[in-house]
BALOBA-1460 file (C-alpha; in Angstrom, 3 decimals):
// residues 300
<rec num="1" residu="m" x="44.837" y="6.297" z="106.035"/>
<rec num="2" residu="t" x="42.190" y="3.889" z="107.312"/>
<rec num="3" residu="k" x="42.278" y="0.196" z="106.429"/>
<rec num="4" residu="t" x="38.981" y="0.523" z="104.567"/>
<rec num="5" residu="l" x="40.304" y="3.317" z="102.356"/>
<rec num="6" residu="q" x="43.585" y="1.477" z="101.803"/>
<rec num="7" residu="h" x="41.708" y="-1.654" z="100.715"/>
<rec num="8" residu="k" x="39.559" y="0.341" z="98.307"/>
<rec num="9" residu="i" x="42.626" y="1.956" z="96.740"/>
<rec num="10" residu="e" x="44.369" y="-1.430" z="96.415"/>
<rec num="11" residu="y" x="41.247" y="-2.902" z="94.827"/>
<rec num="12" residu="l" x="40.921" y="-0.054" z="92.318"/>
<rec num="13" residu="i" x="44.578" y="-0.397" z="91.321"/>
<rec num="14" residu="v" x="44.293" y="-4.165" z="90.811"/>
<rec num="15" residu="r" x="40.978" y="-3.790" z="88.972"/>
<rec num="16" residu="a" x="42.325" y="-1.061" z="86.680"/>
<rec num="17" residu="l" x="45.412" y="-3.137" z="85.898"/>
<rec num="18" residu="m" x="43.255" y="-6.146" z="85.009"/>
<rec num="19" residu="v" x="41.046" y="-4.083" z="82.697"/>
<rec num="20" residu="f" x="44.124" y="-2.622" z="80.992"/>
<rec num="21" residu="l" x="45.805" y="-6.009" z="80.508"/>
<rec num="22" residu="n" x="42.646" y="-7.588" z="79.096"/>
<rec num="23" residu="l" x="42.579" y="-4.904" z="76.397"/>
<rec num="24" residu="l" x="46.039" y="-5.928" z="75.174"/>
<rec num="25" residu="p" x="46.968" y="-8.814" z="72.861"/>
<rec num="26" residu="l" x="47.800" y="-11.921" z="74.924"/>
<rec num="27" residu="k" x="51.537" y="-12.031" z="74.165"/>
<rec num="28" residu="l" x="52.018" y="-8.330" z="74.813"/>
<rec num="29" residu="a" x="50.202" y="-8.580" z="78.140"/>
<rec num="30" residu="l" x="52.377" y="-11.505" z="79.215"/>
<rec num="31" residu="r" x="55.529" y="-9.508" z="78.468"/>
<rec num="32" residu="f" x="54.561" y="-7.293" z="81.392"/>
<rec num="33" residu="g" x="55.296" y="-10.332" z="83.529"/>
<rec num="34" residu="d" x="58.886" y="-10.301" z="82.330"/>
<rec num="35" residu="i" x="59.223" y="-6.678" z="83.390"/>
<rec num="36" residu="l" x="57.555" y="-7.247" z="86.768"/>
<rec num="37" residu="g" x="59.648" y="-10.334" z="87.488"/>
<rec num="38" residu="f" x="62.893" y="-8.560" z="86.629"/>
<rec num="39" residu="f" x="61.901" y="-5.524" z="88.697"/>
<rec num="40" residu="a" x="60.968" y="-7.605" z="91.758"/>
<rec num="41" residu="f" x="64.159" y="-9.685" z="91.664"/>
<rec num="42" residu="s" x="66.808" y="-7.267" z="90.406"/>
<rec num="43" residu="i" x="65.597" y="-3.858" z="91.607"/>
<rec num="44" residu="l" x="63.342" y="-4.330" z="94.635"/>
<rec num="45" residu="k" x="65.100" y="-7.597" z="95.567"/>
<rec num="46" residu="v" x="61.909" y="-8.966" z="97.132"/>
<rec num="47" residu="r" x="62.961" y="-12.047" z="99.147"/>
<rec num="48" residu="r" x="65.936" y="-12.405" z="96.846"/>
<rec num="49" residu="k" x="68.164" y="-13.764" z="99.623"/>
<rec num="50" residu="v" x="65.477" y="-16.264" z="100.606"/>
<rec num="51" residu="s" x="65.151" y="-17.509" z="97.023"/>
<rec num="52" residu="l" x="68.882" y="-17.860" z="96.434"/>
<rec num="53" residu="g" x="69.357" y="-19.502" z="99.826"/>
<rec num="54" residu="n" x="66.593" y="-22.032" z="99.155"/>
<rec num="55" residu="l" x="68.096" y="-22.879" z="95.788"/>
<rec num="56" residu="k" x="71.647" y="-23.320" z="97.093"/>
<rec num="57" residu="n" x="70.540" y="-25.360" z="100.102"/>
<rec num="58" residu="s" x="68.476" y="-27.591" z="97.835"/>
<rec num="59" residu="f" x="70.979" y="-28.212" z="95.034"/>
<rec num="60" residu="g" x="74.399" y="-27.554" z="96.564"/>
<rec num="61" residu="d" x="77.197" y="-27.543" z="93.989"/>
<rec num="62" residu="r" x="74.983" y="-28.543" z="91.074"/>
<rec num="63" residu="y" x="74.945" y="-24.942" z="89.778"/>
<rec num="64" residu="t" x="77.323" y="-21.991" z="89.870"/>
<rec num="65" residu="d" x="76.401" y="-18.751" z="91.645"/>
<rec num="66" residu="k" x="75.691" y="-17.163" z="88.257"/>
<rec num="67" residu="e" x="73.425" y="-20.064" z="87.294"/>
<rec num="68" residu="y" x="71.594" y="-19.801" z="90.635"/>
<rec num="69" residu="r" x="70.909" y="-16.106" z="89.991"/>
<rec num="70" residu="t" x="69.624" y="-16.937" z="86.502"/>
<rec num="71" residu="i" x="67.322" y="-19.679" z="87.826"/>
<rec num="72" residu="a" x="66.002" y="-17.383" z="90.555"/>
<rec num="73" residu="l" x="65.334" y="-14.554" z="88.093"/>
<rec num="74" residu="r" x="63.483" y="-16.940" z="85.787"/>
<rec num="75" residu="s" x="61.460" y="-18.120" z="88.775"/>
<rec num="76" residu="y" x="60.335" y="-14.550" z="89.487"/>
<rec num="77" residu="i" x="59.477" y="-14.003" z="85.819"/>
<rec num="78" residu="s" x="57.561" y="-17.282" z="85.727"/>
<rec num="79" residu="f" x="55.530" y="-16.299" z="88.772"/>
<rec num="80" residu="a" x="54.843" y="-12.808" z="87.407"/>
<rec num="81" residu="r" x="53.701" y="-14.206" z="84.052"/>
<rec num="82" residu="s" x="51.390" y="-16.576" z="85.900"/>
<rec num="83" residu="m" x="49.844" y="-13.722" z="87.885"/>
<rec num="84" residu="i" x="49.335" y="-11.763" z="84.664"/>
<rec num="85" residu="e" x="47.618" y="-14.804" z="83.139"/>
<rec num="86" residu="f" x="45.402" y="-15.046" z="86.199"/>
<rec num="87" residu="g" x="44.340" y="-11.446" z="85.621"/>
<rec num="88" residu="l" x="43.628" y="-12.341" z="81.990"/>
<rec num="89" residu="f" x="41.020" y="-14.991" z="82.863"/>
<rec num="90" residu="p" x="38.189" y="-12.814" z="81.431"/>
<rec num="91" residu="k" x="40.012" y="-12.782" z="78.081"/>
<rec num="92" residu="l" x="41.098" y="-16.425" z="78.278"/>
<rec num="93" residu="s" x="37.545" y="-17.567" z="79.061"/>
<rec num="94" residu="k" x="36.630" y="-16.683" z="75.482"/>
<rec num="95" residu="m" x="39.402" y="-18.926" z="74.118"/>
<rec num="96" residu="d" x="39.857" y="-22.683" z="73.815"/>
<rec num="97" residu="l" x="42.486" y="-23.390" z="76.480"/>
<rec num="98" residu="s" x="43.295" y="-26.769" z="74.911"/>
<rec num="99" residu="k" x="44.884" y="-24.926" z="71.981"/>
<rec num="100" residu="f" x="47.799" y="-23.827" z="74.141"/>
<rec num="101" residu="i" x="47.692" y="-26.273" z="77.079"/>
<rec num="102" residu="k" x="48.701" y="-29.901" z="76.492"/>
<rec num="103" residu="a" x="47.833" y="-32.544" z="79.084"/>
<rec num="104" residu="i" x="49.991" y="-35.632" z="79.609"/>
<rec num="105" residu="g" x="49.027" y="-38.548" z="81.838"/>
<rec num="106" residu="d" x="45.448" y="-37.435" z="82.504"/>
<rec num="107" residu="e" x="43.739" y="-40.587" z="81.199"/>
<rec num="108" residu="l" x="43.263" y="-42.272" z="84.588"/>
<rec num="109" residu="m" x="41.857" y="-39.095" z="86.109"/>
<rec num="110" residu="t" x="39.396" y="-38.722" z="83.264"/>
<rec num="111" residu="e" x="38.214" y="-42.295" z="83.763"/>
<rec num="112" residu="h" x="37.962" y="-41.841" z="87.536"/>
<rec num="113" residu="f" x="35.683" y="-38.823" z="87.171"/>
<rec num="114" residu="k" x="33.309" y="-41.030" z="85.168"/>
<rec num="115" residu="t" x="32.840" y="-43.274" z="88.224"/>
<rec num="116" residu="g" x="31.270" y="-40.420" z="90.181"/>
<rec num="117" residu="q" x="33.827" y="-40.752" z="92.977"/>
<rec num="118" residu="g" x="35.877" y="-37.872" z="94.321"/>
<rec num="119" residu="m" x="39.627" y="-37.375" z="94.289"/>
<rec num="120" residu="t" x="42.278" y="-35.179" z="95.883"/>
<rec num="121" residu="i" x="44.381" y="-33.280" z="93.341"/>
<rec num="122" residu="v" x="47.686" y="-31.908" z="94.623"/>
<rec num="123" residu="s" x="50.287" y="-29.509" z="93.276"/>
<rec num="124" residu="g" x="52.685" y="-26.837" z="94.492"/>
<rec num="125" residu="h" x="53.542" y="-23.241" z="93.704"/>
<rec num="126" residu="f" x="54.990" y="-24.381" z="90.415"/>
<rec num="127" residu="g" x="54.233" y="-23.032" z="86.952"/>
<rec num="128" residu="n" x="50.791" y="-21.527" z="86.512"/>
<rec num="129" residu="f" x="48.767" y="-23.631" z="88.943"/>
<rec num="130" residu="e" x="45.811" y="-21.194" z="88.754"/>
<rec num="131" residu="l" x="45.563" y="-21.567" z="84.982"/>
<rec num="132" residu="m" x="45.659" y="-25.350" z="85.277"/>
<rec num="133" residu="g" x="42.653" y="-25.234" z="87.596"/>
<rec num="134" residu="a" x="40.833" y="-23.222" z="84.934"/>
<rec num="135" residu="f" x="41.936" y="-25.735" z="82.298"/>
<rec num="136" residu="m" x="40.628" y="-28.696" z="84.285"/>
<rec num="137" residu="a" x="37.296" y="-26.983" z="84.869"/>
<rec num="138" residu="s" x="37.032" y="-26.018" z="81.195"/>
<rec num="139" residu="r" x="37.281" y="-29.719" z="80.312"/>
<rec num="140" residu="g" x="34.170" y="-30.406" z="82.329"/>
<rec num="141" residu="w" x="35.971" y="-31.888" z="85.333"/>
<rec num="142" residu="r" x="34.044" y="-31.291" z="88.550"/>
<rec num="143" residu="i" x="36.697" y="-29.554" z="90.660"/>
<rec num="144" residu="d" x="36.883" y="-27.263" z="93.671"/>
<rec num="145" residu="f" x="39.872" y="-25.148" z="94.641"/>
<rec num="146" residu="l" x="40.886" y="-24.943" z="98.304"/>
<rec num="147" residu="v" x="41.741" y="-21.246" z="98.650"/>
<rec num="148" residu="g" x="43.040" y="-18.968" z="101.369"/>
<rec num="149" residu="r" x="41.642" y="-15.565" z="102.270"/>
<rec num="150" residu="q" x="43.395" y="-12.323" z="101.359"/>
<rec num="151" residu="r" x="43.471" y="-9.610" z="104.025"/>
<rec num="152" residu="n" x="41.826" y="-7.223" z="101.578"/>
<rec num="153" residu="h" x="38.341" y="-8.690" z="101.185"/>
<rec num="154" residu="l" x="37.680" y="-6.630" z="98.029"/>
<rec num="155" residu="v" x="40.744" y="-8.078" z="96.296"/>
<rec num="156" residu="n" x="39.901" y="-11.502" z="97.746"/>
<rec num="157" residu="n" x="36.433" y="-11.401" z="96.178"/>
<rec num="158" residu="l" x="37.873" y="-10.219" z="92.864"/>
<rec num="159" residu="m" x="40.335" y="-13.125" z="92.813"/>
<rec num="160" residu="n" x="37.614" y="-15.635" z="93.641"/>
<rec num="161" residu="r" x="35.378" y="-14.279" z="90.874"/>
<rec num="162" residu="n" x="38.248" y="-14.827" z="88.475"/>
<rec num="163" residu="r" x="38.752" y="-18.394" z="89.696"/>
<rec num="164" residu="s" x="35.064" y="-19.114" z="89.151"/>
<rec num="165" residu="i" x="34.944" y="-17.903" z="85.533"/>
<rec num="166" residu="f" x="35.728" y="-21.357" z="84.134"/>
<rec num="167" residu="g" x="33.312" y="-23.194" z="86.423"/>
<rec num="168" residu="a" x="35.607" y="-24.274" z="89.253"/>
<rec num="169" residu="g" x="34.119" y="-24.299" z="92.741"/>
<rec num="170" residu="l" x="35.801" y="-22.718" z="95.761"/>
<rec num="171" residu="i" x="36.323" y="-23.957" z="99.310"/>
<rec num="172" residu="e" x="37.720" y="-21.323" z="101.664"/>
<rec num="173" residu="i" x="40.251" y="-22.343" z="104.306"/>
<rec num="174" residu="g" x="37.896" y="-21.425" z="107.163"/>
<rec num="175" residu="i" x="35.473" y="-24.236" z="106.250"/>
<rec num="176" residu="a" x="38.106" y="-26.526" z="104.746"/>
<rec num="177" residu="a" x="37.417" y="-29.870" z="106.439"/>
<rec num="178" residu="k" x="33.642" y="-29.755" z="106.115"/>
<rec num="179" residu="g" x="33.809" y="-28.376" z="102.566"/>
<rec num="180" residu="v" x="36.380" y="-30.902" z="101.369"/>
<rec num="181" residu="f" x="34.509" y="-33.912" z="102.749"/>
<rec num="182" residu="s" x="31.278" y="-32.650" z="101.208"/>
<rec num="183" residu="a" x="32.920" y="-32.130" z="97.808"/>
<rec num="184" residu="l" x="34.581" y="-35.554" z="97.817"/>
<rec num="185" residu="k" x="31.279" y="-37.239" z="98.705"/>
<rec num="186" residu="k" x="29.700" y="-35.487" z="95.717"/>
<rec num="187" residu="g" x="32.340" y="-36.958" z="93.403"/>
<rec num="188" residu="r" x="34.301" y="-33.759" z="92.930"/>
<rec num="189" residu="g" x="38.056" y="-33.279" z="92.695"/>
<rec num="190" residu="v" x="39.501" y="-30.996" z="95.358"/>
<rec num="191" residu="v" x="42.639" y="-29.130" z="94.280"/>
<rec num="192" residu="m" x="45.147" y="-28.295" z="97.023"/>
<rec num="193" residu="l" x="48.594" y="-26.723" z="96.964"/>
<rec num="194" residu="s" x="50.739" y="-28.626" z="99.437"/>
<rec num="195" residu="d" x="54.230" y="-27.170" z="99.389"/>
<rec num="196" residu="q" x="54.242" y="-24.394" z="102.003"/>
<rec num="197" residu="d" x="55.597" y="-24.696" z="105.515"/>
<rec num="198" residu="a" x="52.822" y="-26.076" z="107.754"/>
<rec num="199" residu="g" x="54.416" y="-25.179" z="111.069"/>
<rec num="200" residu="k" x="53.988" y="-27.376" z="114.132"/>
<rec num="201" residu="d" x="50.749" y="-28.854" z="112.762"/>
<rec num="202" residu="g" x="52.423" y="-30.320" z="109.684"/>
<rec num="203" residu="v" x="53.910" y="-33.718" z="109.021"/>
<rec num="204" residu="i" x="57.693" y="-33.859" z="108.509"/>
<rec num="205" residu="v" x="58.774" y="-35.358" z="105.198"/>
<rec num="206" residu="d" x="61.825" y="-35.082" z="102.992"/>
<rec num="207" residu="f" x="61.684" y="-32.359" z="100.337"/>
<rec num="208" residu="l" x="64.737" y="-31.808" z="98.160"/>
<rec num="209" residu="g" x="67.004" y="-33.527" z="100.652"/>
<rec num="210" residu="r" x="65.887" y="-31.710" z="103.814"/>
<rec num="211" residu="p" x="63.075" y="-32.252" z="106.334"/>
<rec num="212" residu="a" x="60.099" y="-30.005" z="105.648"/>
<rec num="213" residu="s" x="56.851" y="-29.452" z="107.562"/>
<rec num="214" residu="t" x="54.073" y="-30.241" z="105.101"/>
<rec num="215" residu="p" x="50.247" y="-29.972" z="105.323"/>
<rec num="216" residu="k" x="48.544" y="-33.176" z="106.444"/>
<rec num="217" residu="g" x="45.286" y="-32.339" z="104.675"/>
<rec num="218" residu="p" x="45.612" y="-34.050" z="101.273"/>
<rec num="219" residu="a" x="46.772" y="-37.366" z="102.717"/>
<rec num="220" residu="a" x="44.350" y="-37.243" z="105.653"/>
<rec num="221" residu="f" x="41.354" y="-36.578" z="103.380"/>
<rec num="222" residu="a" x="42.383" y="-39.305" z="100.959"/>
<rec num="223" residu="l" x="42.906" y="-41.908" z="103.675"/>
<rec num="224" residu="k" x="39.692" y="-41.005" z="105.470"/>
<rec num="225" residu="t" x="37.487" y="-41.179" z="102.367"/>
<rec num="226" residu="g" x="39.338" y="-43.756" z="100.289"/>
<rec num="227" residu="c" x="39.609" y="-41.262" z="97.430"/>
<rec num="228" residu="p" x="42.792" y="-41.354" z="95.342"/>
<rec num="229" residu="i" x="45.452" y="-38.640" z="95.176"/>
<rec num="230" residu="y" x="46.693" y="-37.296" z="91.852"/>
<rec num="231" residu="v" x="49.452" y="-34.747" z="91.254"/>
<rec num="232" residu="f" x="49.577" y="-32.142" z="88.481"/>
<rec num="233" residu="m" x="52.679" y="-30.131" z="87.579"/>
<rec num="234" residu="p" x="52.464" y="-27.458" z="84.830"/>
<rec num="235" residu="v" x="55.488" y="-26.502" z="82.719"/>
<rec num="236" residu="r" x="55.551" y="-23.397" z="80.532"/>
<rec num="237" residu="e" x="56.985" y="-24.325" z="77.139"/>
<rec num="238" residu="n" x="57.147" y="-20.754" z="75.820"/>
<rec num="239" residu="l" x="55.380" y="-17.440" z="76.360"/>
<rec num="240" residu="v" x="51.846" y="-18.821" z="75.902"/>
<rec num="241" residu="n" x="52.067" y="-22.625" z="75.661"/>
<rec num="242" residu="h" x="52.034" y="-25.032" z="78.623"/>
<rec num="243" residu="t" x="52.311" y="-28.759" z="79.227"/>
<rec num="244" residu="v" x="50.657" y="-30.082" z="82.378"/>
<rec num="245" residu="y" x="51.843" y="-33.461" z="83.661"/>
<rec num="246" residu="f" x="49.465" y="-35.600" z="85.717"/>
<rec num="247" residu="e" x="50.679" y="-38.483" z="87.875"/>
<rec num="248" residu="g" x="48.758" y="-40.964" z="89.984"/>
<rec num="249" residu="p" x="46.916" y="-42.386" z="91.634"/>
<rec num="250" residu="i" x="49.444" y="-42.008" z="94.449"/>
<rec num="251" residu="t" x="48.810" y="-44.844" z="96.885"/>
<rec num="252" residu="i" x="50.339" y="-46.623" z="99.883"/>
<rec num="253" residu="t" x="49.565" y="-49.827" z="101.749"/>
<rec num="254" residu="k" x="47.483" y="-48.777" z="104.754"/>
<rec num="255" residu="s" x="48.409" y="-49.885" z="108.261"/>
<rec num="256" residu="d" x="46.909" y="-49.458" z="111.720"/>
<rec num="257" residu="d" x="49.092" y="-46.392" z="112.325"/>
<rec num="258" residu="k" x="47.099" y="-43.403" z="111.045"/>
<rec num="259" residu="e" x="49.876" y="-40.824" z="111.514"/>
<rec num="260" residu="e" x="52.460" y="-43.021" z="109.823"/>
<rec num="261" residu="d" x="50.106" y="-43.593" z="106.885"/>
<rec num="262" residu="i" x="49.642" y="-39.841" z="106.540"/>
<rec num="263" residu="r" x="53.412" y="-39.373" z="106.576"/>
<rec num="264" residu="k" x="54.005" y="-42.080" z="103.951"/>
<rec num="265" residu="l" x="51.320" y="-40.802" z="101.607"/>
<rec num="266" residu="t" x="52.488" y="-37.197" z="102.034"/>
<rec num="267" residu="q" x="56.038" y="-38.306" z="101.279"/>
<rec num="268" residu="a" x="54.857" y="-40.174" z="98.187"/>
<rec num="269" residu="y" x="53.204" y="-37.196" z="96.526"/>
<rec num="270" residu="t" x="55.900" y="-34.799" z="97.779"/>
<rec num="271" residu="d" x="58.454" y="-36.949" z="95.938"/>
<rec num="272" residu="v" x="56.515" y="-36.348" z="92.712"/>
<rec num="273" residu="i" x="56.513" y="-32.584" z="93.291"/>
<rec num="274" residu="a" x="60.248" y="-32.680" z="94.078"/>
<rec num="275" residu="k" x="60.948" y="-34.583" z="90.859"/>
<rec num="276" residu="y" x="59.512" y="-31.782" z="88.732"/>
<rec num="277" residu="v" x="61.082" y="-29.020" z="90.840"/>
<rec num="278" residu="t" x="64.462" y="-30.696" z="90.353"/>
<rec num="279" residu="r" x="63.871" y="-31.086" z="86.630"/>
<rec num="280" residu="y" x="62.509" y="-27.559" z="86.090"/>
<rec num="281" residu="p" x="63.795" y="-25.386" z="88.979"/>
<rec num="282" residu="d" x="63.021" y="-22.106" z="87.186"/>
<rec num="283" residu="f" x="59.277" y="-22.743" z="87.474"/>
<rec num="284" residu="y" x="59.210" y="-23.169" z="91.256"/>
<rec num="285" residu="f" x="58.434" y="-20.237" z="93.551"/>
<rec num="286" residu="w" x="61.585" y="-20.222" z="95.673"/>
<rec num="287" residu="a" x="60.632" y="-17.099" z="97.641"/>
<rec num="288" residu="h" x="58.619" y="-19.159" z="100.149"/>
<rec num="289" residu="r" x="60.300" y="-19.858" z="103.483"/>
<rec num="290" residu="r" x="59.594" y="-23.511" z="102.840"/>
<rec num="291" residu="w" x="61.877" y="-24.914" z="105.559"/>
<rec num="292" residu="k" x="61.353" y="-22.315" z="108.313"/>
<rec num="293" residu="t" x="60.014" y="-24.875" z="110.837"/>
<rec num="294" residu="t" x="62.692" y="-27.520" z="110.354"/>
<rec num="295" residu="c" x="65.668" y="-25.432" z="109.196"/>
<rec num="296" residu="s" x="64.953" y="-22.040" z="110.739"/>
<rec num="297" residu="e" x="68.647" y="-21.134" z="110.890"/>
<rec num="298" residu="e" x="68.633" y="-20.793" z="107.092"/>
<rec num="299" residu="y" x="66.474" y="-17.658" z="107.291"/>
<rec num="300" residu="r" x="68.313" y="-15.756" z="109.989"/>
């Protein structure tokens, strides 16, 4: 099978699934996430060892083995529900998102947008980060999502069309620096996920008690432009309701050492992410090899 044919088949499957889910009542559609999450964790065991290892290395004796398995399973279900919700954006665009998403701590961000100045908005693979981007855009906030490219360009374009439904802009990784600076100068908020391993190009900070290579981008952009950094962390309260917590501005006292300032600012917002991951571990996506640069022996 050629790559082109494979990509077309993958696209048709994803597209058909989205059409089917959007025909269902919201709660029933989201229950498919429970099934998918259980299947991925318990039957296929997709990165199950990675997830359990990350949890145990992060929290030690805080939980029993049974509790770790429960947290990991809930993490897979949370992620699957979030992906289902992402596919439901056409349906959700006809609804008032504020009826089932509650924002806490967003007052300073709202006021900052009124100044016409840009900001960097950071989160991690925690809760439904895609839905929160849609929520922010639906409130009239001028935001752009920094997004990666999928190998299948048909699926990639489908995902980006979904992200744009609520009015959010998109900046693809290939033009990241230029696009981010341009957006910040225009007074927009640039949303970045900053919790994946950044390899040798990252800055090393503490995350859940261990050194972790972390993207420099959010801190570097903020320090270069003088724009503030805010963090958002979404928590699912039940099947359909969410609370999104905003914190910031995250600031440091600048020095003459650019790299050290980037490290300090990255550590500051990473501490906020870690606080919510510690408080709500079932909503974090533990299947990432988050510490593969600094603690590679954990994944052997």
